[in-house]
N, C-alpha and C positions, 0 to 999 in steps of 0.2 A: 558660085552659089546658085541654087535653083529656087526661085521664088516666083511662082506663076501669077497670072492676073488675078486668080482667086484670092490669094493672100493680100496682094496690093489693093485690089478693089474693096475687099472687106475693111481694110484699114482706112482707105479713103472715105468710105461710107460711114464708118464709125466716127471718124473725126468730124465729118459733116453733121452727124446726129448729135455729137457732143457739143458742137458749136451752136446748133439751132434748137435742140430739143430741151431747153432748160425748163420752160414753163408748160409746154404742151407737147403731146405726141407729134412726131414728124412722119409724114407719109413717105413711102418708098418712091412714089411718083415724083415728089419734090426732090428727094436725094438724087434720083436718076437724072432729073433735068439739070440740077446744079453740077453734078459730077460727070455728066455725059457717059453714064453707064446704063446698059440695057435693064429695063424694069424686070423682065423675066429672070435675068441673071441675079439681080439684087434679091428677088424673092427667094431664089435658091440659097443664096448666101445668108439671108436673114433667118431662114428656117434653121440653118445650122447654128447660127449665132444664138437663136432662141433656145434651141436644145442644149447649147453649151452654157446657158445661164448668163450670157453677156447682155442680151436685150430682153425686154418684155413687150408683148404686143397689147395694144389697147383696141378693143372692138367698138364698133358703132360709129355714129357721126362724130367727126373730130378725132377719130382713132388714128392709129399709126403705131410707131415704135418709140420706146423710151429706153434709156440705159437701165440695166438691172441694178447697177451699183453706181456710186458717185464716180465721175470721170477721173478723179485722182487715184482711184483704186482699180482701174481697168488697165492692165498692161498690154502693150502692143503684141507681145508674144502670145498672150491668152487669146487674142483675136485671131491671130494666124493659126494657132492650133485648133481653135473652135471650128474653123472651116476646113479642117483636115489637110492643112497645108504644111507638110514637113519642111524644115529648113535643112536641106542636105547640101553638103559641100564635097561629098565623096560619091563615087559611082556605086560602091557597095553599101550594104546596110550598116548603119552606125552600131558599133559594139559587137558586130559579128566577127567570128574567127575566120569566116570565109572572106577572101580578099577580092579585089577587083581586077587583078592582073591574071595572066595565064596560070593555069594549074591552081586556081583559087588562092594564090598568094597575094599578100598585100604589096602594093606598089611602094617604091622608095619614098614617095612624098605623102603617103596615106596619113601619117600622124600629123603632118602639117595641116592638111585640109580638114581633118577631123577636129583639130583644135580650133581652127578658124570657125567651124560650125558651132562649137561650144561658145566661143567669144561672141558670135552674132547672137546666139540665144541669150547669153548673159546681158548683152546690150539691150536687146528688144524687151527683156524682162525688167530692165531698169527704167524704161521709158513708159510713161502713162499717156492715156488719151489727153489728159489735161496738159501735160508737157507739150504735146504737139499743138493743141489748140492755142496755148499761150506762147507758142514759138520759143520754147525753151530747149530745143534740140540743136545739137551742133550741125552746122551745114556751111555752105559757102559764106554765109553772113558773118561767121565768127573766126573760122580757121584760116581761110585763104588770104585775107588782107595782110595778116601778119607775115605770111610767106612770100607775098608778091614783091616786096622790096629787096629780098635776098637774091643775090646772084649765085652762081654755081659754087665751086670749091673755094673761091677767093675769100668768101666771108666765113669759112669754117675756121675754128680755132686752130692755130698752128702749134704743133708739138715741137718742143726743143729737141735738138739733135744731141747725141752723146758728146759731140765735139764742143758744144757750148759751155 
């Protein structure tokens, strides 16, 4: 999967904004300091997020940025797409008849990677800013402990043989 810093930083900054900017606008300088992201880079990202209708700017003293919609209505996929970050898992253009292999043919695993890209988009479309702020996303805190106690194939269910 190709997800550059542009998409990751936009999501980080938006989660910060969603967590901090409930009552008043948040400055990009504050987000930059908390998230260790360049202020000039954040300015570029927020210009795209504003054009994409994800945030609103507030001018004047005490100004900054606010969410354009409630945080439970802003999907992570919307943030990534607003900063022009495609989620690509194939070398060739998604949906194109032109392939990524020699002679413009599709490689043998093209459908596998294209479906993975769809699944990633579906997942990121199902997660909201509020889910991330409230820590309601799967991660190592939920999935891994259940698997840590399992050993290799010895814990797998055994199939009865035909002789049994």
